[in-house]
C-alpha positions as CSV (number, residue, x, y, z in Angstrom):
1,X,-15.7,6.1,-8.7
2,X,-12.2,5.0,-9.9
3,X,-10.6,8.3,-9.1
4,X,-11.9,8.7,-5.5
5,X,-9.2,8.7,-2.9
6,X,-9.3,6.1,-0.2
7,X,-8.8,6.4,3.5
8,X,-6.1,4.3,5.3
9,X,-8.9,1.9,6.4
10,X,-10.3,1.6,2.9
11,X,-6.8,1.2,1.4
12,X,-6.0,-1.6,3.9
13,X,-9.1,-3.4,2.9
14,X,-8.2,-3.0,-0.8
15,X,-4.7,-4.5,-0.1
16,X,-5.7,-7.0,2.5
17,X,-3.6,-5.2,5.2
18,X,-4.5,-3.7,8.5
19,X,-4.6,0.0,9.0
20,X,-1.7,-0.3,11.4
21,X,0.4,-2.1,8.9
22,X,-0.1,0.7,6.4
23,X,0.8,3.3,9.0
24,X,4.0,1.5,9.7
25,X,4.8,1.3,6.0
26,X,4.3,5.0,5.7
27,X,6.8,5.5,8.5
28,X,9.5,3.3,7.0
29,X,8.8,4.2,3.4
30,X,8.0,0.7,2.3
31,X,4.4,1.2,1.4
32,X,2.4,2.7,-1.4
33,X,2.5,6.4,-2.2
34,X,-0.1,8.5,-0.4
35,X,-1.4,12.0,0.0
36,X,-1.1,13.8,3.3
37,X,-4.1,16.2,3.2
38,X,-3.5,17.4,6.7
39,X,-1.8,16.1,9.9
40,X,-4.7,13.7,10.5
41,X,-5.9,13.0,7.0
42,X,-4.0,10.6,4.7
43,X,-5.5,9.3,1.4
44,X,-4.5,6.8,-1.2
45,X,-5.2,6.8,-4.9
46,X,-6.4,3.3,-6.1
47,X,-4.0,3.4,-9.1
48,X,-1.1,4.0,-6.7
49,X,-2.2,1.0,-4.6
50,X,-2.3,-1.2,-7.7
51,X,1.1,0.0,-8.8
52,X,2.6,-0.7,-5.4
53,X,1.0,-4.1,-5.3
54,X,2.3,-4.9,-8.8
55,X,5.8,-4.0,-7.7
56,X,5.6,-6.8,-5.2
57,X,4.9,-9.5,-7.8
58,X,7.2,-12.4,-7.9
59,X,7.4,-15.4,-10.2
60,X,9.3,-17.8,-7.9
61,X,10.6,-18.1,-4.4
62,X,14.1,-17.6,-5.6
63,X,13.3,-13.9,-6.1
64,X,12.4,-13.7,-2.4
65,X,15.9,-15.0,-1.4
66,X,14.4,-18.3,-0.3
67,X,16.6,-21.4,-1.1
68,X,14.4,-24.1,0.3
């Protein structure tokens, strides 16, 4: 179902990232929004994952600061 919340593992598979990468992004605030259900339970909404992924979209390498 579209509105089901995803675990860190499921969100990582959705984004093509490891669970550990998502955990690091939660710590530094650079990842997608998430729900902290309890101290050991974090969940992601699929629409938040899509929104975060879309925020990373670039049209050219210049936008990334690359000059080569």
